[in-house]
C-alpha positions as CSV (number, residue, x, y, z in Angstrom):
1,M,-15.1,-2.2,35.4
2,V,-15.0,-4.1,32.4
3,K,-11.5,-5.7,31.9
4,K,-10.2,-6.0,28.3
5,A,-8.7,-9.7,27.4
6,V,-5.2,-9.1,27.0
7,R,-3.7,-11.4,24.3
8,K,-0.8,-13.6,25.7
9,V,2.2,-13.3,23.4
10,P,3.7,-16.6,22.9
11,K,7.3,-17.4,23.9
12,L,8.3,-17.9,20.2
13,E,6.8,-14.6,18.9
14,Q,8.6,-12.9,22.1
15,E,12.0,-14.3,20.9
16,V,11.4,-13.3,17.2
17,V,11.0,-9.7,18.4
18,Q,14.0,-10.2,20.8
19,Y,16.4,-11.6,18.1
20,D,14.9,-9.8,15.1
21,T,18.4,-8.2,14.3
22,I,20.2,-11.6,14.3
23,I,17.5,-13.3,12.1
24,K,17.8,-10.7,9.5
25,T,21.4,-10.7,9.6
26,C,21.2,-14.7,8.9
27,L,18.5,-14.4,6.4
28,I,20.0,-11.6,4.6
29,Q,23.5,-13.2,4.5
30,R,22.1,-16.7,3.8
31,L,24.1,-18.2,6.5
32,T,24.7,-22.0,7.1
33,E,23.0,-23.8,9.8
34,Y,26.9,-23.9,11.4
35,E,27.2,-20.2,10.7
36,I,23.8,-19.3,12.3
37,T,24.7,-21.4,15.4
38,S,27.8,-19.8,15.6
39,L,26.4,-16.0,15.1
40,F,24.0,-16.8,17.9
41,A,26.7,-18.4,20.3
42,K,28.6,-15.0,19.7
43,H,25.8,-13.1,21.4
44,D,25.4,-16.0,23.9
45,I,22.3,-17.5,22.8
46,E,21.9,-21.2,22.3
47,M,20.1,-22.0,19.1
48,G,19.9,-25.5,18.1
49,H,18.8,-26.2,14.3
50,T,15.0,-27.1,15.5
51,K,14.6,-23.8,17.3
52,W,16.3,-22.0,14.5
53,Y,13.5,-23.5,11.9
54,K,10.9,-22.5,14.4
55,L,12.0,-19.0,14.8
56,K,12.5,-18.5,11.1
57,A,9.1,-19.8,10.3
58,E,7.6,-17.4,12.7
59,Y,9.5,-14.6,11.4
60,N,8.5,-15.2,7.8
61,K,4.8,-15.1,9.0
62,G,5.5,-11.5,9.8
63,T,7.4,-11.0,6.7
64,N,4.2,-12.0,4.6
65,A,2.1,-9.5,6.5
66,R,4.9,-6.9,6.0
67,F,5.0,-7.5,2.3
68,L,1.5,-7.3,1.7
69,E,1.2,-4.3,3.5
70,I,3.9,-2.8,1.4
71,A,2.4,-3.9,-1.7
72,K,-0.9,-2.4,-0.8
73,S,0.7,1.0,0.0
74,E,2.8,1.0,-2.9
75,W,-0.1,0.3,-5.2
76,A,-2.0,3.2,-3.7
77,D,0.9,5.5,-3.9
78,E,1.3,4.4,-7.7
79,H,-2.1,5.0,-8.4
80,I,-2.0,8.7,-6.7
81,L,1.1,9.3,-8.7
82,I,-1.0,8.5,-11.9
83,I,-3.8,10.7,-11.0
84,D,-1.3,13.3,-10.4
85,K,0.5,12.8,-13.8
86,F,-2.9,13.0,-15.5
87,K,-3.8,16.3,-13.7
88,A,-0.3,17.9,-14.4
89,I,-0.7,17.2,-18.2
90,E,-4.3,18.5,-18.3
91,N,-3.0,21.6,-16.5
92,K,-0.1,21.9,-19.1
93,Y,-2.5,21.7,-21.8
94,W,-4.8,24.5,-20.5
95,E,-1.4,26.8,-20.3
96,L,-0.7,25.8,-23.9
97,F,-4.2,26.5,-24.7
98,N,-4.0,30.0,-23.2
99,E,-0.8,30.9,-24.9
100,S,-2.1,29.8,-28.2
101,G,-3.3,32.6,-30.7
102,E,-4.3,30.0,-33.9
103,I,-7.8,28.5,-33.9
104,M,-6.6,25.2,-35.4
105,E,-3.9,24.8,-32.8
106,R,-6.5,25.7,-29.9
107,S,-8.7,23.1,-31.5
108,R,-6.1,20.5,-31.3
109,I,-5.1,21.5,-27.7
110,L,-8.8,21.1,-26.6
111,D,-8.7,17.6,-28.5
112,S,-5.8,16.5,-26.4
113,I,-7.4,17.9,-23.4
114,R,-10.6,15.8,-24.1
115,A,-8.7,12.8,-24.7
116,T,-6.5,13.3,-21.2
117,Q,-10.0,13.6,-19.3
118,E,-11.1,10.4,-21.2
119,Q,-7.9,8.6,-20.1
120,M,-8.5,9.8,-16.7
121,T,-12.0,8.6,-16.4
122,L,-11.0,5.4,-17.8
123,F,-8.3,5.0,-15.1
124,Y,-11.1,6.1,-12.3
125,N,-13.4,3.4,-13.4
126,E,-10.9,0.8,-13.9
127,T,-9.6,1.2,-10.5
128,P,-10.8,-1.4,-7.7
129,L,-9.9,0.9,-4.9
130,I,-11.5,3.9,-6.3
131,Q,-14.5,1.9,-7.5
132,K,-15.1,0.7,-3.9
133,M,-14.5,4.3,-2.5
134,K,-17.3,5.4,-5.0
135,D,-19.4,2.5,-3.7
136,T,-19.1,3.5,-0.1
137,L,-19.7,6.6,-0.8
138,E,-23.0,6.3,-2.8
139,A,-24.0,3.7,0.0
140,K,-23.6,6.5,2.3
141,L,-25.4,9.0,0.4
142,D,-28.4,6.5,-0.1
143,E,-28.5,5.8,3.8
144,L,-28.4,9.7,4.6
145,N,-31.2,10.4,1.7
146,K,-33.4,7.7,3.4
147,K,-33.3,9.5,6.6
148,G,-34.0,12.7,5.0
149,S,-30.8,14.4,6.0
150,V,-29.3,15.1,2.3
151,K,-31.5,16.8,-0.4
152,K,-31.0,15.6,-3.9
153,V,-29.2,17.8,-6.5
């Protein structure tokens, strides 16, 4: 039986988790050092200035990681939203095209569809995440082609 190495959680990290709500309150309300020590004292927790600054620094380490994770997911959500908008616009153009009876109007609508598709292509090609996904998929296809698993189309 192989034992996995278990990471021992430092006491400071444990305290940050334990006092999370109080730390957030102190930071959100921008309490002074005196108010911070008083708030912890109300909860029967001894908190000196040095310990507070250590806790705050440890808490902020986690905050930076959370911020980066939120930024990354929000960035992806925003790109998905833009892609969905392009698709909705294109669908609406096709509806207008199908409803239209005049040749000139249909021609203008087709030009708009082409322009929308060009914008969508530019968006896809200029987005690093999508480019990375394409590169990964192409690498995987190349790997499968070398093994002879995938026939070229």
